[in-house]
ROTI-693500 format. One line per field, with one value per residue (C-alpha): residue in one letter; x, y, z. Coordinates in Angstrom, 1 decimal, always signed. Example, Ala and Ser with C-alpha at 12.3 -4.5 7.8 and 13.67 -1.06 7.14 Angstrom:
BEGIN
rest = (A,S) $
px = (+12.3,+13.7) $
py = (-4.5,-1.1) $
pz = (+7.8,+7.1) $
This chain:
BEGIN
rest = (M,R,P,A,P,T,R,L,A,A,P,R,A,P,L,A,A,V,L,M,T,L,L,A,L,A,V,V,P,P,V,A,Q,A,Q,A,T,A,A,A,T,P,A,S,A,A,A,S,A,P,A,D,G,V,R,P,E,L,F,P,V,L,A,G,A,Q,D,L,L,R,Q,Q,Q,F,S,A,A,L,A,K,L,K,E,A,D,V,L,G,A,K,S,P,Y,E,A,F,V,T,E,R,L,R,L,A,A,A,S,G,A,G,D,G,A,A,A,E,R,A,H,D,A,L,I,A,G,G,R,L,P,A,A,D,R,A,G,L,V,Q,A,V,L,S,A,Y,Y,R,A,Q,D,H,Q,R,S,I,D,W,A,R,R,L,R,Q,E,P,S,A,T,P,A,Q,Q,S,L,A,Q,Q,W,L,A,Q,S,L,Y,L,L,K,D,Y,A,G,A,A,R,E,M,Q,A,E,L,K,A,G,E,A,A,G,Q,A,P,G,E,E,R,L,R,L,L,A,S,A,Q,A,Q,L,K,D,M,A,A,Y,Q,A,T,L,E,R,L,V,T,L,Y,P,K,K,T,Y,W,A,D,L,V,G,R,V,A,S,R,E,G,F,A,D,R,L,V,L,D,A,L,R,L,K,A,V,V,C,G,G,L,D,E,T,S,D,V,M,T,L,A,E,M,A,Q,Q,G,G,Q,S,I,E,A,R,R,W,I,Q,Q,A,Y,A,S,G,Q,F,G,N,G,P,Q,A,A,A,Q,A,K,L,R,D,A,V,Q,R,S,A,A,D,D,E,A,A,L,K,G,K,G,P,A,V,K,E,A,L,A,Q,A,S,W,G,Q,S,Y,I,A,A,G,Q,T,E,R,G,L,A,M,M,E,E,A,L,A,K,G,S,L,K,R,P,D,E,I,R,L,R,L,G,A,A,Y,A,Q,A,G,Q,A,D,K,A,V,R,T,L,Q,A,V,Q,G,S,D,G,S,A,D,L,A,R,L,W,L,L,H,L,K,Q,P,V,A,A,R) $
px = (-65.5,-64.0,-60.3,-60.2,-58.6,-56.2,-55.1,-51.6,-50.1,-48.3,-44.5,-42.2,-40.2,-36.4,-34.7,-31.4,-31.5,-30.3,-27.4,-24.8,-26.1,-25.8,-22.2,-21.3,-22.4,-20.2,-16.8,-14.3,-11.3,-7.8,-6.8,-5.1,-2.2,-4.3,-2.9,-5.3,-4.1,-5.7,-5.6,-7.4,-10.8,-13.8,-14.2,-10.6,-10.4,-13.0,-11.2,-7.8,-9.1,-7.8,-10.3,-10.8,-9.7,-10.8,-9.1,-7.1,-9.4,-12.5,-11.2,-11.3,-14.9,-15.8,-13.6,-15.2,-18.7,-17.7,-16.4,-19.7,-21.6,-19.5,-20.6,-24.2,-24.4,-26.4,-27.8,-24.3,-22.9,-25.6,-24.6,-20.9,-21.6,-23.1,-19.5,-18.6,-21.3,-19.6,-16.2,-16.9,-17.9,-17.1,-15.7,-18.0,-16.1,-16.3,-20.0,-20.4,-18.6,-20.4,-23.8,-23.1,-22.3,-25.3,-27.6,-26.3,-26.6,-30.0,-31.3,-30.0,-31.4,-34.8,-34.7,-36.5,-36.5,-32.7,-32.2,-34.3,-32.4,-29.0,-30.3,-31.5,-28.1,-26.2,-28.4,-28.0,-24.2,-23.9,-21.0,-23.2,-22.6,-25.9,-25.3,-25.4,-28.8,-30.8,-28.8,-29.5,-33.3,-33.2,-31.5,-34.3,-36.9,-35.3,-35.3,-39.0,-39.9,-37.9,-39.6,-43.0,-43.9,-45.6,-47.1,-43.6,-42.3,-44.9,-43.7,-40.1,-40.8,-42.5,-39.6,-37.1,-39.2,-39.0,-35.3,-33.4,-30.3,-32.2,-31.1,-33.7,-33.1,-33.8,-36.9,-38.2,-37.4,-39.2,-42.3,-42.2,-41.9,-44.6,-46.9,-45.9,-46.4,-49.9,-50.7,-49.7,-51.9,-54.7,-54.9,-55.3,-56.6,-53.6,-51.2,-52.6,-52.6,-48.9,-47.9,-49.7,-47.9,-44.5,-45.2,-46.5,-43.4,-41.1,-42.8,-42.6,-38.8,-38.8,-38.5,-40.4,-42.3,-40.7,-42.4,-42.6,-44.2,-46.8,-47.5,-48.1,-50.4,-52.3,-52.7,-54.0,-56.5,-57.7,-58.2,-60.3,-62.3,-61.5,-61.3,-61.2,-58.0,-56.6,-57.0,-55.4,-52.4,-52.3,-52.1,-49.1,-47.5,-47.9,-46.6,-43.4,-43.0,-44.8,-44.9,-47.2,-48.8,-49.8,-51.1,-53.2,-54.8,-55.5,-57.1,-59.1,-60.4,-61.4,-63.2,-65.1,-66.4,-70.1,-71.2,-68.4,-70.1,-69.9,-69.0,-65.8,-64.5,-62.9,-61.0,-59.9,-58.5,-56.7,-55.1,-54.2,-52.5,-50.4,-49.4,-48.8,-46.9,-49.6,-52.5,-51.6,-55.1,-56.6,-60.1,-58.9,-57.7,-60.9,-63.0,-61.0,-61.1,-64.9,-65.7,-63.4,-65.1,-68.6,-67.5,-66.5,-62.8,-62.1,-58.6,-57.7,-59.4,-57.4,-54.1,-55.0,-56.0,-52.9,-50.7,-52.6,-52.1,-48.4,-47.9,-49.8,-52.6,-55.1,-55.5,-55.3,-57.7,-61.5,-61.9,-59.9,-63.0,-64.5,-61.3,-61.0,-64.6,-63.9,-60.7,-62.5,-65.2,-62.8,-60.6,-63.5,-64.6,-61.1,-60.6,-63.8,-62.7,-59.3,-60.9,-63.1,-60.1,-58.4,-58.3,-60.4,-61.8,-65.4,-67.5,-69.1,-70.3,-72.0,-69.6,-69.7,-69.1,-66.3,-64.6,-64.9,-63.4,-60.6,-59.8,-59.8,-57.3,-55.0,-55.3,-54.4,-51.2,-52.5,-52.1,-52.2,-55.2,-57.0,-56.2,-57.5,-60.8,-61.3,-60.4,-62.9,-65.6,-65.1,-65.1,-68.6,-70.1,-72.8,-71.5,-73.8,-70.9,-68.0,-65.9,-65.8,-64.3,-62.1,-60.7,-59.9,-58.4,-56.2,-55.1,-54.3,-52.2,-50.3,-49.6,-48.5,-45.9,-47.7,-47.6,-48.5,-51.7,-52.5,-52.3,-54.4,-57.1,-57.2,-57.4,-60.6,-62.4,-65.1,-67.5,-68.9,-69.3,-65.7,-64.2,-62.7,-61.2,-59.5,-58.3,-56.7,-54.9,-53.6,-52.3,-50.5,-48.9,-47.8,-46.1,-43.6,-40.3,-40.5,-38.2,-40.6,-43.7) $
py = (-52.4,-51.2,-51.8,-55.1,-55.4,-58.2,-59.8,-59.8,-63.2,-63.5,-63.2,-65.9,-65.3,-64.5,-67.8,-66.4,-64.0,-66.8,-68.2,-66.0,-66.9,-70.6,-70.3,-68.2,-71.1,-73.5,-72.6,-75.4,-74.4,-75.5,-78.9,-78.6,-80.9,-83.9,-86.6,-89.2,-92.1,-94.5,-97.1,-95.0,-96.2,-94.1,-92.8,-92.0,-90.4,-87.8,-87.2,-86.8,-84.1,-80.6,-78.3,-76.1,-78.4,-81.6,-84.9,-85.6,-88.4,-86.2,-83.1,-84.4,-85.2,-81.8,-80.0,-82.1,-81.1,-77.5,-77.6,-79.1,-76.3,-73.7,-75.4,-75.4,-79.1,-79.3,-82.8,-84.2,-82.2,-83.8,-87.2,-86.5,-85.5,-88.9,-90.2,-88.0,-89.7,-93.1,-91.9,-92.3,-89.9,-86.2,-83.7,-80.7,-78.6,-81.3,-81.6,-77.9,-77.7,-80.7,-79.4,-76.0,-77.6,-79.9,-77.0,-75.1,-78.3,-79.2,-75.6,-75.5,-79.0,-78.1,-80.8,-78.9,-81.7,-82.2,-78.5,-78.2,-81.1,-79.5,-76.2,-77.8,-79.6,-76.4,-74.6,-77.6,-77.6,-74.2,-73.0,-70.9,-67.1,-65.3,-63.1,-66.1,-67.4,-65.4,-66.8,-70.3,-69.7,-68.2,-71.3,-73.5,-71.2,-71.5,-75.3,-75.5,-73.0,-74.9,-78.1,-76.2,-77.0,-73.7,-74.3,-74.9,-71.9,-69.8,-71.1,-70.4,-67.0,-65.9,-67.2,-65.3,-62.1,-62.4,-63.4,-60.6,-61.0,-60.6,-57.6,-55.3,-57.1,-60.5,-59.1,-57.8,-61.2,-63.0,-60.8,-61.3,-65.1,-65.2,-63.4,-65.6,-68.8,-67.6,-66.8,-70.3,-71.8,-69.7,-67.6,-64.5,-62.3,-63.2,-62.6,-59.2,-58.3,-59.3,-57.5,-54.3,-54.4,-54.7,-51.9,-49.6,-50.2,-49.6,-46.4,-45.2,-45.7,-43.8,-46.8,-47.1,-50.4,-53.0,-54.1,-57.8,-56.9,-54.7,-57.5,-60.0,-57.6,-56.9,-60.6,-61.4,-58.5,-59.8,-63.3,-61.7,-59.9,-56.6,-54.6,-51.2,-52.3,-54.0,-50.8,-48.8,-51.1,-50.9,-47.2,-47.5,-49.9,-47.5,-44.6,-46.4,-49.0,-47.7,-50.8,-51.3,-54.4,-52.4,-49.5,-51.6,-53.4,-50.2,-48.3,-51.4,-51.8,-48.1,-48.3,-51.5,-50.3,-49.7,-46.2,-45.5,-43.7,-45.4,-42.2,-42.0,-45.3,-43.2,-41.1,-44.3,-45.7,-42.4,-42.6,-46.3,-45.5,-42.8,-44.7,-48.0,-46.5,-47.6,-50.1,-53.8,-55.0,-54.5,-54.3,-51.4,-49.5,-50.3,-49.0,-45.9,-45.0,-45.7,-43.6,-40.8,-40.8,-40.8,-38.0,-35.7,-36.4,-37.8,-36.4,-38.2,-41.4,-41.2,-41.1,-44.2,-46.1,-45.1,-46.3,-49.6,-50.2,-49.2,-51.7,-54.5,-54.5,-53.6,-55.2,-58.8,-61.5,-61.6,-57.9,-56.6,-55.7,-53.8,-52.0,-50.9,-49.7,-47.6,-46.3,-45.1,-43.4,-41.7,-40.5,-38.7,-37.1,-36.1,-34.4,-32.4,-31.4,-30.3,-28.2,-26.6,-25.8,-23.8,-20.0,-18.6,-22.0,-22.9,-20.1,-21.7,-20.1,-23.0,-24.2,-28.0,-27.5,-25.0,-27.6,-30.3,-28.2,-27.3,-31.0,-31.2,-28.3,-30.1,-33.4,-31.4,-30.1,-26.6,-27.2,-23.6,-22.6,-25.8,-25.3,-21.7,-22.8,-25.5,-23.0,-20.5,-23.2,-24.0,-20.4,-19.8,-21.9,-23.4,-26.9,-29.7,-31.9,-29.5,-32.2,-34.2,-31.2,-30.3,-33.9,-33.7,-30.2,-31.5,-34.5,-32.1,-29.9,-33.0,-34.2,-30.7,-30.7,-28.1,-30.1,-27.3,-26.4,-30.1,-30.7,-27.6,-28.6,-32.3,-31.6,-29.6,-32.6,-33.8,-35.8,-39.0,-40.6,-41.8,-38.5,-37.8,-41.4,-40.9,-37.4,-39.1,-41.6,-38.7,-37.1,-40.3,-40.4,-36.8,-37.5,-39.7,-38.4,-37.2,-40.0,-42.6,-41.1) $
pz = (+8.7,+12.1,+12.8,+14.7,+18.1,+18.9,+22.2,+23.7,+24.7,+28.0,+27.8,+29.2,+32.3,+31.7,+32.7,+31.5,+34.5,+36.9,+34.9,+36.4,+39.9,+39.1,+37.9,+41.0,+43.1,+41.2,+42.8,+43.5,+45.6,+44.8,+46.2,+49.6,+50.4,+51.5,+53.6,+52.6,+50.5,+48.1,+50.8,+53.4,+54.6,+53.7,+57.2,+57.7,+54.3,+55.3,+58.6,+56.8,+54.3,+55.1,+56.8,+53.7,+50.9,+49.2,+48.8,+45.6,+44.6,+45.0,+43.3,+39.7,+40.1,+41.4,+38.9,+36.1,+37.3,+37.4,+33.8,+32.7,+34.5,+32.6,+29.4,+30.6,+30.5,+33.7,+33.5,+32.8,+35.8,+38.0,+36.8,+37.4,+41.0,+41.6,+41.4,+44.4,+46.4,+46.2,+47.3,+51.0,+53.7,+53.0,+55.3,+56.1,+53.6,+50.9,+51.5,+51.2,+47.9,+46.5,+47.4,+45.9,+42.7,+42.9,+43.5,+40.5,+38.3,+39.5,+39.0,+35.4,+34.7,+36.1,+38.8,+41.5,+44.1,+43.8,+44.0,+47.1,+48.8,+48.0,+49.4,+52.6,+53.0,+52.6,+55.2,+57.6,+57.1,+58.7,+56.4,+54.1,+54.4,+55.1,+52.1,+49.8,+50.9,+48.4,+45.5,+46.7,+47.0,+43.5,+42.2,+43.6,+42.2,+38.8,+39.0,+39.8,+37.1,+34.5,+35.6,+35.2,+38.8,+39.1,+42.6,+44.0,+41.9,+43.7,+47.1,+46.4,+44.7,+47.9,+49.9,+47.8,+48.1,+51.9,+52.1,+54.0,+51.8,+48.5,+46.4,+44.8,+41.5,+43.1,+44.8,+41.4,+39.8,+42.5,+42.0,+38.3,+38.5,+41.2,+38.8,+35.9,+37.8,+39.0,+35.4,+34.2,+36.9,+35.5,+38.6,+36.5,+39.3,+41.5,+38.6,+37.9,+41.6,+42.0,+38.8,+39.8,+43.2,+41.5,+39.0,+41.7,+43.8,+40.8,+39.8,+43.4,+43.1,+39.8,+37.6,+34.4,+34.1,+31.9,+28.7,+29.6,+32.9,+31.2,+28.7,+31.5,+33.3,+30.0,+29.3,+32.7,+32.5,+29.1,+30.5,+33.3,+30.6,+32.4,+29.2,+30.8,+32.7,+29.6,+27.6,+30.3,+30.3,+26.5,+26.7,+29.0,+26.5,+23.5,+25.6,+26.7,+24.0,+20.9,+18.8,+15.9,+17.5,+20.6,+18.7,+16.3,+19.3,+21.1,+18.2,+17.3,+20.9,+21.1,+17.8,+18.7,+22.1,+22.7,+21.8,+19.3,+16.4,+13.0,+11.2,+13.4,+12.0,+9.3,+11.9,+13.7,+10.5,+9.8,+13.3,+12.9,+9.6,+11.3,+14.5,+12.7,+9.7,+7.3,+7.0,+6.5,+6.1,+2.6,+4.2,+6.3,+3.2,+1.3,+4.2,+4.7,+0.9,+0.7,+3.8,+2.7,-0.7,+0.9,+3.3,+0.5,+0.7,-2.7,-2.9,+0.3,-0.9,-4.2,-2.3,-0.3,-3.4,-5.3,-2.4,-2.2,-5.9,-5.7,-2.7,-4.3,-1.8,-4.5,-8.0,-6.9,-5.6,-5.6,-4.6,-7.6,-9.6,-6.7,-6.0,-9.7,-9.6,-6.5,-8.0,-11.2,-9.2,-6.8,-9.6,-11.2,-7.9,-7.0,-10.4,-9.8,-6.3,-7.5,-10.2,-7.5,-5.3,-8.0,-7.8,-5.1,-4.3,-3.4,-2.1,+1.1,+4.2,+6.0,+8.8,+8.1,+4.3,+5.2,+7.4,+4.8,+2.1,+4.5,+4.8,+1.0,+0.8,+3.3,+1.2,-1.9,-0.2,+0.6,+4.3,+5.7,+3.7,+4.8,+8.5,+8.3,+6.8,+9.5,+12.3,+10.8,+10.7,+14.4,+15.3,+13.9,+16.7,+14.5,+14.0,+15.1,+16.1,+16.9,+18.7,+15.5,+13.6,+16.5,+16.5,+12.7,+13.1,+15.9,+13.8,+10.9,+13.2,+14.4,+10.8,+9.8,+12.6,+14.7,+17.9,+20.3,+18.4,+18.1,+21.8,+22.7,+20.1,+21.0,+24.8,+24.1,+22.5,+24.9,+22.8,+24.2,+20.8,+20.6,+19.5,+22.9,+23.0,+19.6,+20.7,+23.8,+21.6,+19.4,+22.5,+23.5,+20.1,+20.4,+23.8,+22.0,+20.8,+17.2,+16.0,+17.3,+15.6) $
């Protein structure tokens, strides 16, 4: 059984990224000495408010809304601001403060229409500093995204991206939310195009692509059934974020592609065990042990079986009898191989047999002797499939901690049967810091 590929789900956009922007909008100034009285008419009350202050009767409402915003009670803050709307006509400054609070509340509550009206009122009021415009656009974008109005999210993401006052961080956020909204509208080609554009711009600026951005791109490519592009993105993920999930998917996808030789499934499972820190699927362990046994590597097969019994993977369930039968057969073969390895070892001259016994020496803990035998087998030049042995020698170097030799050997693997693909994955693994391997 070949290791099975999986499929990455698209990540969610980071809504928390706008919270500080919302709170920055919610600023109520101290009350100026207002001359309005409780007996003043609504029209005269607005006229009597200080130029940059709010009336005493309006201030508690605005301050209360601000407190609710700080507590992230956005809907309650919106309701509180409705009290301000019945206190008569507002001065330009009072209207400015009220709408800033309303925009922050509507954005947090996911009320896109209310956020957009507040935004438009602030622009029309003429008091908004040009440098603040990007924050307001971002707040409206957040509101529509929270409301799952993805078409309007797309519109406002493009608007934020084109806003002259937007910072690089806001530009990047706009691009990500644009791609996310396109994805949620099932425009996978558009989502992939926008995400590729952002990643390209980031890399040109010397920035490594973020994990969530790569996940979104990979998911869109999978939806488009562009498996070549999906695999390329997976390779970027395992290089930058070497998680078990990504590695398992990547190895499984390589092993399941058309033209991958059945005999190399053993090598794919060996690689998967290394990069994933073991094999979680009992079927994978069974396949690896069976193929190792059939390939003359009983000592290696015995190690995998012993580990499976120790971890509880073997010995339970409907396959327990088959597992026990395999264990008994492997133990007998492994004992015979260990006996053959004693002393001078097996007298073999044929290159393939020499390479196989070299692997057995490595499995038995005689690493240097085994590596030397595999090197000698390759040097003879008579192997029918030299890339297969070269792949296994490179993997053995890697596991022996001889990274330089491993890289040189793996880079020389050129086979079109899947051996070159597995060699490339080993090389990706070796690029990672030692602590991450």
